C-alpha positions in Angstrom: 83.0 133.5 190.9 86.2 131.6 189.7 87.2 132.6 186.0 90.3 131.6 184.1 91.9 134.3 182.6 90.6 135.4 178.8 93.4 135.1 176.9 94.7 131.7 178.7 91.4 130.2 178.3 90.7 131.3 174.6 94.1 130.0 173.6 93.5 126.9 175.0 90.0 126.6 173.3 91.6 127.6 170.2 94.5 125.0 170.0 92.7 122.1 171.0 89.8 122.8 168.6 92.1 123.9 165.6 94.3 120.5 166.3 91.9 118.2 167.8 89.2 118.6 165.0 90.7 117.5 162.0 92.7 114.8 163.9 89.5 113.5 165.2 88.1 113.6 161.9 90.7 111.8 160.4 90.4 109.3 163.2 86.8 109.0 163.0 86.8 108.2 158.7 89.9 105.3 159.9 87.8 103.3 162.5 84.4 103.8 160.5 85.8 102.0 157.5 87.6 99.4 159.8 84.7 98.7 161.8 82.6 98.3 158.5 85.0 95.9 156.9 86.3 94.0 159.7 85.6 94.9 163.5 87.8 94.3 166.2 87.2 95.0 170.3 90.0 97.9 170.3 88.5 99.5 166.9 85.4 99.7 167.7 86.4 101.5 171.5 88.5 103.7 169.9 85.5 104.9 167.2 83.7 105.5 170.5 86.7 107.8 172.1 86.5 109.3 168.7 83.0 110.1 169.0 83.1 111.4 172.2 86.2 113.7 171.4 84.2 115.0 168.1 81.2 115.7 170.4 82.9 117.8 172.6 84.8 119.6 170.3 81.6 120.3 168.3 80.5 122.0 171.5 83.7 123.4 172.3 82.7 126.8 170.6 80.3 127.9 172.8 82.8 127.9 175.6 84.6 130.2 173.3 82.0 132.6 172.6 81.5 132.7 176.8 84.9 133.5 176.8 85.3 136.0 174.4 82.1 137.7 176.1 83.7 138.2 179.6 82.0 135.2 180.8 78.5 136.6 180.3 76.2 134.2 179.1 73.9 135.8 176.1 72.8 132.9 174.0 69.6 131.2 174.4 69.7 129.6 178.3 68.8 126.2 176.9 72.3 125.7 175.5 74.0 126.9 178.8 73.2 123.1 180.5 73.4 121.4 177.3 76.7 122.8 176.5 78.0 122.4 180.0 76.4 118.7 180.1 78.1 117.8 176.8 81.7 119.4 178.1 81.7 117.5 181.4 79.9 114.2 180.0 82.6 113.5 177.1 85.7 114.2 179.5 84.4 111.4 182.1 83.3 109.4 178.8 87.1 109.5 177.7 88.3 107.9 181.0 86.2 105.0 180.8 87.3 104.2 177.2 90.7 104.9 177.9 90.3 102.3 180.7 88.5 100.0 178.7 91.3 100.0 175.9 94.3 99.6 178.7 92.3 96.2 180.1 92.3 94.9 175.8 95.5 95.8 175.6 96.8 94.0 178.7 94.5 91.0 178.0 96.0 90.8 175.0 99.7 90.4 176.1 98.8 88.4 179.5 96.5 85.5 178.2 96.7 85.6 174.3 95.1 82.5 173.7 92.1 82.6 176.0 92.0 86.2 174.7 91.9 85.5 171.4 89.1 82.9 171.6 86.8 85.0 174.0 87.2 88.6 172.2 83.8 89.5 170.3 82.9 92.7 168.7 79.7 92.6 170.6 81.5 92.8 173.9 83.1 95.7 173.3 79.6 97.3 171.4 77.8 96.3 174.9 80.5 98.0 177.3 80.4 101.1 174.8 76.8 101.3 175.3 77.2 100.9 179.0 79.6 103.7 179.4 77.7 106.4 177.3 74.7 105.4 179.4 76.6 105.6 183.0 78.4 108.9 182.3 74.9 110.6 180.8 73.0 109.2 184.0 75.8 110.7 186.2 76.2 113.9 184.4 72.8 114.9 184.4 73.4 116.8 187.3 74.1 119.6 185.2 70.4 120.0 184.3 69.6 119.6 187.7 71.7 122.2 189.9 70.3 125.3 188.6 66.8 124.6 189.8 68.1 123.6 193.2 67.2 126.1 196.0 64.4 128.5 197.5 63.2 128.8 194.2 63.1 125.6 192.6 59.8 124.6 193.7 58.0 127.2 192.1 55.9 126.7 188.8 57.7 129.2 186.8 60.9 127.6 186.9 59.4 124.3 186.3 57.2 125.0 183.7 59.9 127.0 181.3 63.4 125.0 181.4 64.5 127.3 178.3 64.9 130.3 180.8 67.3 130.3 183.3 65.7 129.8 187.6 67.1 133.0 188.5 68.6 136.2 186.0 72.1 134.8 185.8 74.5 136.5 183.4 77.1 133.8 184.1 76.7 130.0 182.9 77.0 126.9 185.6 79.0 129.6 188.0 78.0 131.5 191.5 76.1 128.5 193.1 74.0 129.0 196.0 74.6 127.1 199.5 71.2 124.9 198.8 73.3 124.1 195.4 76.9 123.5 196.8 75.2 121.2 199.3 74.3 118.8 196.3 76.7 119.5 193.7 80.0 119.0 196.2 79.2 115.4 197.1 78.3 114.6 193.7 81.8 115.6 192.3 83.5 113.5 195.1 81.8 110.9 193.6 82.5 111.4 190.0 86.3 112.0 191.5 86.2 108.5 192.8 84.1 106.4 190.3 85.0 108.2 187.1 88.2 108.9 187.4 90.3 107.1 190.4 88.9 103.8 189.8 89.5 104.0 185.6 92.8 105.3 186.5 94.0 102.5 188.9 92.6 99.8 186.5 94.7 101.8 183.7 97.7 102.1 185.8 97.6 98.2 186.6 97.0 97.1 183.0 99.7 99.2 181.4 102.5 98.6 184.3 101.6 94.8 183.4 101.3 95.1 179.8 104.6 97.1 180.1 106.2 94.3 181.9 105.2 91.5 179.9 106.0 93.0 176.9 109.5 93.8 178.1 110.3 90.3 178.4 109.0 89.0 175.1 112.0 89.0 172.7 110.5 87.6 169.8 108.6 90.5 169.0 110.4 93.2 166.7 111.9 95.9 169.0 110.3 98.6 167.3 107.1 97.5 167.6 107.3 96.9 171.2 108.7 100.5 171.8 106.1 101.6 170.2 103.3 99.7 171.9 105.2 100.6 175.3 105.3 104.4 174.3 101.6 104.0 173.7 101.1 102.7 177.4 103.1 105.1 178.9 101.6 108.1 176.8 98.0 107.0 177.6 99.0 107.0 181.7 100.6 110.3 181.2 97.7 112.0 179.4 95.2 110.3 181.8 97.1 111.6 184.7 97.8 115.2 183.6 94.6 115.9 181.7 92.4 114.7 184.2 94.3 114.3 187.6 93.9 118.3 188.3 90.4 118.7 187.4 89.6 115.7 190.2 91.7 116.7 192.6 89.6 120.4 192.4 86.9 118.1 193.2 88.6 116.7 196.3 89.7 120.1 197.7 86.1 121.3 196.9 84.7 118.8 199.3 87.0 119.4 201.9 87.0 122.9 201.8 83.2 122.8 201.0 83.5 125.6 198.2 84.8 125.7 194.5 88.6 126.0 194.5 89.3 129.5 192.5 91.6 127.6 190.3 89.0 124.8 189.2 88.6 126.6 185.7 92.5 126.6 185.3 92.4 122.7 185.7 89.4 122.1 183.8 92.0 123.9 180.8 94.1 120.3 181.2 90.9 118.0 180.6 90.3 120.6 177.5 93.5 119.4 175.8 92.7 115.6 176.1 91.1 116.0 172.6 94.0 116.9 171.0 96.1 114.4 172.5 93.8 111.5 172.1 94.9 111.1 168.3 98.1 110.4 169.5 97.0 107.5 171.1 95.0 106.5 168.2 98.4 106.9 166.2 100.1 104.7 168.4 97.4 102.2 168.7 96.6 101.7 164.7 98.3 101.0 161.7 95.3 102.3 160.3 95.6 105.7 161.2 99.3 105.7 160.8 98.7 104.9 157.2 95.9 107.1 156.7 97.9 110.2 158.7 101.0 109.1 156.2 98.9 109.4 153.3 97.7 112.8 154.1 101.1 114.2 155.1 102.5 113.1 151.5 99.5 114.4 149.8 99.9 117.8 151.6 103.5 117.6 150.7 102.9 117.0 147.1 100.7 119.9 147.3 103.2 122.5 148.6 105.8 121.1 146.4 103.5 122.1 143.3 102.7 125.1 144.9 105.9 126.2 145.6 107.6 125.0 142.5 104.9 126.2 139.9 105.9 130.0 139.9 109.6 129.3 139.6 108.7 126.7 137.0 106.3 128.8 135.1 109.1 132.0 134.7 111.6 129.2 133.6 109.5 127.2 131.3 108.0 130.5 129.9 111.8 131.9 129.3 112.3 128.5 127.6 109.2 128.3 125.4 109.0 131.9 124.6 111.9 131.4 122.0 110.3 128.3 120.4 106.9 130.0 120.0 108.4 133.0 118.5 109.8 130.9 115.9 106.5 129.0 115.5 105.0 132.7 115.0 107.2 133.6 112.4 107.0 130.3 110.5 103.2 131.1 110.4 103.9 134.7 109.0 105.7 133.2 106.1 103.4 130.3 105.6 100.8 133.2 105.2 103.1 135.3 102.7 
């Protein structure tokens, strides 16, 4: 059984949750507002990417509990395949939406007139629905694998899916030979279809996006550099967050066993949920505006909190003579 070091796993999960959840909530609010006012294909795609990240983050506490419990699953068994399904499904969902964003960006600079005439929000909506259905169908293997094996034909396990098919105290680990015979080829297929092909498409789109954008001198230099930074950042996130985990699929298929470092590679994919908001920030002026407003509000609140005690002492010292004088005048008037 491959297990990640408890301290390392828990640190990555906590950092991802603490940084990713508020950032994605802010992005979710921004894109919902934009889609309601004037929907555009890029906003619809980024909204779905945000929903995918939020869904991932909402189920991340189950992983935290598992790690803190020394990887022993003591929660209701139905939560094991469900949390695993959400965990892996949203990871691969992100690759599709990042790829769709790269295609949208490339078409916007390569064929600006034709693309502006044909771009419709309904196309982005249809693509988003397709991505969700496609990843859900592919990652449903998480629900099937635990019931593969010599005991899979018994009526007890088919009748009660809320209990483990075997007395396993771990979640989605310790696979049998029969389970690996199904799981390893499926993992390879996931690597090719849900990572390699999207990554190649994104690389083609963003490399050409940068090449075209660098030749457009009429665009403001600051905007051009920000767009290029967004493209390079997205490719970097794509490669670093999803690359190691998918390489483990290839290694596992070659050696016909799950690599011992597979869980560590999965931590890189976990970080994606708190790096996506950086892409949102570079991609959307509305997100940048909201982030600026939030930071301004936090800064002013901190300034008030820090200055109030000092001002209170100063103001108290200044107002005290005035108050004493007023009190004495009241006494005189009373007399």
